[in-house]
N, C-alpha and C positions, 0 to 999 in steps of 0.2 A: 758813385765812388769808383775810380779807375783801378785796374789791377796793378798792384804796387811792385811786382817783381820783374827783374830784368833777366835773371838766369838762376840756375840752381845746380848744386852738386849733391848727389846722394851717394853715400859710401858706407861700407861696413867691412868687417874682417871675417874671413872664414878660417877659423883656427884648425889645427891638426885634428882635434877631437870632434870636429863638426863635419857633417856631410855637405860638401861644397854645393851640390845641387839643391839641397834644402834651403841653404842660405840664398842662393840665386832665385829660388822660387818665391821667397819672402820679398826680395827686392822686386821681382816681377809683378807682384800684386800692387805695388805702388807706382810702377813705371808705365808710361804710355806705350802703346804698341810701337815696335820698330826702333826703340831706343837701345843702343848697344851698350853692354857693360864691359868696361875695360878691366882686365885682371892683371895684377902684378904680384909676383912672388916676393915675399919678404921672409926674413928669418927672425924668430923671436929671441928673447934674451938668453934662453937656454938652448938655442940652435933648432928649436921646433919650427916647422914650416907654417907660414901664415900667408893667406892670399888676400890681398886688398882688392875689393870690388868697388868700382867707382863709375858713376854715370854723370855726364854733364848734359844739362838740358838748357838750351838757349832759345829755341824757337818758341814764340809766344803761345801758339796753339798747344804745344806739348807741355809747356810750363803751366798753363791753365789746367790742363788735364791732370798733371801731377798734383797740383794743389787740390783739385776736386777729389782725387783719390785719397789724399791725406784726410780731407774733411770727412769723407764717408766712412773711413776706418777708425776715426778717433773714438775712443771710449766715451760714453756719456760723461759730461762734466769736464772733459779735457779741453774743449774749445774755450770755455770760460777761464780755465786755469792758464791756457795759452795767452789770453788777453792780459792777464795779470803779470806774467813774467816777461813781457816784451822788453821793458827797460833793461833788464839784466842779461838779455840775450842778443842785444844789438851792439856791434862794436863801432869804433870810430870810422871805419871804412864803409859803414852802412850795410854790413852783412848781418843777417838774422840767422842765428844758430839754434837748431832744434835737435834733440836726441830722443829716439824712441826705443823702448825696451825690445830687443830683438826676439826674445823668447815669446813675449806676448804678441808681437807682430806675426810670428809664425802661426799663432792661434787665431789670427785674423783681426786683431784690434791693435790700434796704436795708443800707447800710453807714454806720456812724457817721462823721461828719466834724467837724472843729473850726472850719472856715471855708469860704469859697468859696460857690459856687452850691449852695444847699441847700434842702431841705424842712425847715421848722421845726415842731417839735411841742412845745407847752407844755402840761404837764399839772398841774392843781391837785391837790395831795396832801391828802387828808382826814386831817390829823394832829390829835390831841387830846392835850394842848393844842397849839395851832397854833404850834409852834416848829420851827425848822430841824432841830435835832438829832433830834426825834421823827420828823419826815418822813423823814430820812435812814435811820434805823433801820428804819422801816416799809417803805421801798422796798427796802432791802438784803435784808430778810427775804422780801418778796414776790417780788422778782426771783430770789432764791436758790431759792425754791420752784418758780418757773416753769422754771428751768433744771435743776432736780433731776431 
């Protein structure tokens, strides 16, 4: 089974109440060496400072390394859960969206979450033809092989 991803974007927010360096270190555990984090300053609803941290990964080697790091940090049982939620996490443009609890990631393990303070991972699926149904089947097969 071939590697199904074309590129990825990893992002999260560092809120005013958080230590930006700690948030960066959490991202660093997921990211391959030498990948730069882009930081942009935002303002919250109440004027509070927020920093958006974002990384784009397009090089195949780095993308594979990112995926391997995700797999090694997933909490037991999360890969199986990941396989089950594929259909609800793939959009019409063949993007696969994952969110991991940021607090638990700081503790060294990745746990899927549906909301809240999260690390966002958006993966572009190389589906041919580029249709949602094709991407879903490809991912289900790929993740099934990874968990097998």
